[in-house]
Steps between C-alpha positions, in 0.01 A plus 500: 500500500295223627313531835660836554853348509757604233673228305878505476634613169688234309774627271739308278833627383573386143858543386679429186792256596723644230474852671611390836856442599555159664766638733309791635703734265342749272210377288530500116289709279353366183581813288861522627543130438381528140721807423789319664437198285494707183823681586667163590385341168645793302832491696542126458360483141600831335301553170203294636180567290153586643342159443805318654480744789134427570550116474800524729286682765206277437290819491243633264647724223266781595643511855865483381440771240406749770792424710741532205353828396540634847856377532577666158349825614730501796808412298542151654442318174580570130354351194683447173369289213208372721764362754564632850814598674590717801771713340742466216795398721667335213523824314636680794764230541589524133532882509708517819687167494416461872301242690158647556264420775143603565404520869198587711511650840317284755522662837867521587591244241569514120363206302649437164231411259692515173847491350695501181852433388839422637750765590793430255753663731417309812323202359216565739182328371158637606268261698147590598306390810767638735402731783746754636457703815 
């Protein structure tokens, strides 16, 4: 306060460009993005190892390790012979002879994130990255 007059307060808003949606839609969240990246890598590269996963995410191993342990604790990831997968869909396909899908409910949609096999009776082959409502 100079000469008894108050000075206006100057404020600056600093944002992380990656966390703001360009279209005015919902903003992204760094933790959600990292977890999603891990799940996507495991879906598209079943059996991926820990070091490969950290490299693919371009993230520190210590950061990736915590996310992986959390996903394992909640049943979203499984580890076998130091390799990661989501579920043993191949074993389920082998045991049942049916095409097997793994889906996640997202609002009122079902998003398929894993698949295995072809149904011998119908010849139906599983394809992932397909959303059904």
